[in-house]
C-alpha positions in Angstrom: 0.1 0.0 0.0 1.6 3.5 -0.9 2.0 6.1 1.5 -0.7 8.3 0.1 -3.0 5.5 0.5 -2.3 5.2 4.2 -2.7 8.8 4.7 -5.9 8.6 3.2 -7.1 6.1 5.6 -6.0 8.5 8.4 -7.6 11.7 7.5 -10.9 12.5 8.5 -13.0 12.7 5.3 -10.4 14.6 2.9 -12.3 16.0 0.0 -10.2 14.9 -3.2 -9.0 18.0 -4.8 -10.4 17.3 -8.0 -14.0 17.3 -6.7 -13.2 21.2 -5.4 -15.1 22.8 -8.3 -18.2 20.5 -7.8 -18.6 21.0 -4.1 -18.2 24.7 -4.7 -21.1 24.6 -7.2 -23.2 22.4 -5.1 -22.6 24.6 -2.0 -23.1 27.8 -3.8 -26.7 26.8 -4.2 -26.8 26.4 -0.5 -25.5 29.6 1.2 -23.4 32.5 0.2 -21.3 31.7 3.1 -20.5 28.3 4.9 -18.0 26.4 6.9 -16.1 23.0 6.4 -14.4 20.9 8.9 -11.6 18.6 8.0 -8.7 16.7 9.9 -5.4 15.7 8.3 -2.5 13.6 9.5 0.9 15.0 10.1 2.6 15.2 6.5 -0.7 15.4 4.5 -0.4 17.3 1.1 -3.5 18.7 -0.4 -2.5 18.9 -4.2 -2.8 22.0 -6.0 -6.5 23.2 -6.6 -8.7 26.3 -6.9 -12.3 27.4 -5.8 -15.2 29.3 -6.9 -15.4 31.2 -3.7 -13.1 32.9 -1.7 -11.6 31.0 1.3 -10.7 31.5 5.0 -8.2 28.8 5.5 -7.9 28.3 9.1 -6.3 25.3 11.6 -7.2 25.4 15.2 -4.3 23.0 15.4 -1.2 22.3 13.3 0.7 24.4 11.0 0.2 24.9 7.5 2.4 25.7 4.6 0.4 27.0 1.8 1.9 27.4 -1.7 0.0 29.3 -4.3 0.9 31.4 -7.6 1.5 34.5 -5.4 3.9 33.2 -3.0 4.4 31.0 0.1 2.6 31.5 3.6 3.5 29.6 6.9 0.3 29.4 9.2 0.5 28.5 12.6 -2.8 28.4 14.8 -4.6 31.6 15.5 -3.6 32.8 12.1 -5.1 31.9 8.8 -5.0 32.6 5.0 -7.4 34.4 3.0 -7.1 32.7 -0.2 -9.0 34.5 -3.1 -11.3 32.6 -5.7 -9.8 31.2 -8.8 -6.1 31.0 -6.9 -4.2 27.8 -7.3 -2.6 26.7 -4.1 -1.7 23.5 -2.3 -1.0 22.8 1.4 1.6 20.9 3.3 0.6 19.9 6.8 3.3 20.3 9.5 2.3 18.0 12.3 -1.4 16.8 12.4 -3.8 19.9 11.1 -7.4 20.3 12.1 -8.8 22.6 9.5 -11.8 25.0 9.8 -12.7 26.6 6.5 -15.0 29.2 5.6 -16.1 29.5 1.8 -17.4 33.0 1.1 -19.3 34.0 -1.9 -17.8 37.3 -3.7 -21.4 38.7 -3.9 -22.0 38.3 -0.1 -19.2 40.3 0.7 -17.7 42.4 -2.1 -15.5 44.7 0.2 -13.3 41.9 1.7 -9.6 41.4 1.1 -8.5 42.1 -2.3 -5.2 40.1 -2.2 -4.4 36.5 -0.6 -2.6 36.9 2.4 -2.1 35.7 5.9 -4.3 37.2 8.6 -5.0 37.1 12.4 -7.9 35.2 13.9 -9.8 37.2 17.1 -11.0 35.0 19.8 -14.3 36.3 18.5 -14.1 35.1 15.1 -12.3 31.8 16.4 -15.3 31.2 18.2 -17.7 32.0 15.5 -16.1 29.8 13.2 -16.4 26.8 15.6 -20.0 27.8 16.0 -20.4 27.9 12.2 -19.5 24.3 11.7 -22.8 23.3 13.4 -24.9 25.3 11.2 -27.2 23.6 8.8 -27.3 24.7 5.0 -29.3 26.8 3.6 -30.0 28.8 6.7 -32.4 31.6 6.5 -31.1 35.3 6.7 -33.4 36.2 9.6 -32.4 33.2 11.8 -30.0 33.0 14.7 -28.0 30.7 12.4 -28.0 33.7 9.7 -27.4 36.3 12.1 -24.3 34.2 13.0 -23.1 34.0 9.6 -23.6 37.5 8.9 -21.8 38.6 11.8 -18.8 36.1 10.4 -19.0 38.6 7.6 -18.5 41.6 9.7 -15.4 40.1 11.1 -13.9 39.2 8.2 -14.0 42.7 7.2 -11.6 43.7 10.3 -8.8 41.1 9.7 -5.2 42.4 10.6 -2.8 41.4 7.8 0.5 39.4 9.2 3.9 39.3 7.8 3.6 35.3 7.0 4.3 35.7 3.2 7.3 35.1 1.0 7.1 36.4 -2.2 9.2 33.9 -4.7 10.8 35.7 -7.3 10.6 35.0 -11.0 13.9 36.1 -12.6 16.0 33.0 -13.1 19.2 34.2 -11.3 16.9 35.1 -8.2 15.5 32.1 -8.1 19.0 30.2 -7.9 19.2 32.3 -4.8 15.9 31.8 -3.5 16.2 27.9 -4.1 19.4 27.5 -1.9 18.3 30.1 0.8 15.0 27.8 1.2 16.9 24.4 1.2 19.8 26.0 3.6 18.5 29.1 5.4 22.1 29.1 7.3 24.0 29.9 4.0 26.1 32.8 4.9 26.8 33.6 1.3 26.6 37.5 0.7 25.3 39.6 -2.3 29.1 39.8 -3.6 29.3 36.0 -3.4 26.3 35.6 -5.3 27.4 38.3 -7.9 30.5 36.4 -8.5 28.6 33.0 -9.0 26.0 34.4 -11.5 28.7 36.7 -13.0 26.5 39.8 -12.6 27.2 43.2 -10.5 26.1 43.5 -6.9 23.8 46.3 -7.8 22.1 44.1 -10.1 21.3 41.6 -7.7 20.1 44.2 -5.4 17.8 46.0 -8.1 16.5 42.8 -9.2 15.3 41.7 -5.6 13.4 44.8 -5.3 11.8 45.0 -8.4 10.8 41.2 -8.5 9.9 40.9 -4.8 9.7 44.4 -3.4 12.4 43.5 -0.7 16.1 43.7 -0.5 18.2 40.7 -0.7 18.9 41.1 3.1 15.1 41.4 3.9 14.1 38.5 1.7 16.6 36.1 3.1 15.3 37.2 6.7 11.8 36.6 5.8 12.7 33.1 4.4 14.5 32.2 7.7 11.5 33.4 9.6 9.1 31.1 7.6 11.3 28.5 8.3 11.6 29.0 12.0 8.0 28.9 12.2 7.7 25.4 10.8 10.4 23.9 13.0 9.0 25.8 16.1 5.8 24.2 15.4 7.0 20.8 15.5 8.8 21.2 18.9 12.6 22.1 17.9 14.2 24.1 20.8 14.7 27.8 20.1 18.4 27.4 20.4 18.5 24.6 17.6 16.4 26.5 15.5 18.5 29.7 15.8 21.6 28.0 15.0 20.1 25.9 11.9 19.2 29.3 10.6 22.6 30.7 10.7 22.0 32.9 13.7 25.0 33.8 16.0 22.7 33.0 19.4 19.2 32.4 20.3 19.0 36.1 21.7 19.8 37.4 18.2 17.2 35.0 16.7 14.5 35.8 19.5 15.2 39.8 18.6 14.7 39.2 15.0 11.2 37.2 16.0 9.8 39.7 18.3 10.6 42.6 15.5 8.4 40.9 13.5 5.6 39.4 15.9 5.8 41.5 19.0 6.4 38.4 21.2 9.4 36.0 21.8 9.1 32.5 20.1 7.7 30.9 23.3 5.1 33.3 23.7 3.8 33.1 20.1 3.1 29.6 20.2 1.9 29.7 23.8 -1.0 32.3 22.5 -1.5 29.6 19.8 
């Protein structure tokens, strides 16, 4: 039996990606917003697919690595991805993932987030999502269930955006750099080192990074390390081991970078999750 078959047996009613459009079409007849609950085992990979509705991808447990046309996100608990309709994406589960998704019709919420991005989930929205899992479809607008779903739409309009995104470059030269830094985040190579390897000027690399990703080389490398750190910490690795594996000289230097991005130390961040 293949590994994928074993995973399929372990998952709690996972929906095959090939059926995504069919399910969306059926659900579209039921409600402008509805909830889905699916649990996945550690290491589960959801193949590339897209939806006819916007999707709030939220896990009450586990960490998701989301890859889409627009880039890559690492999403720990208490955070989520707002995935715009029609965008092809795939998900890798780091640890066991309990996913709770909201599917939202564009007509139901035309003023929601205009881009795919990582967002924070407030305690109120978390409880509303949990309650939505028990709402039968379709539900009438004036009922208790209808008002609950309407309140969810109101909360979605106030989602704060988070820096959990890595914009992948498209320039072939930058892709070589990005590939190495994602596989070996502790690589100490400077822009001068890369300029020599790629036979280009240092200023060319800096200009290309800013043009292609909106970040400098140093900023992009730091963001890549930050996302890798979230994956490692989510699996229970010690802060000191994570810091050294990412090329930081000390845990305190890594913790300072982490606090700068999230306003919390790594231990505080995952304690809240």
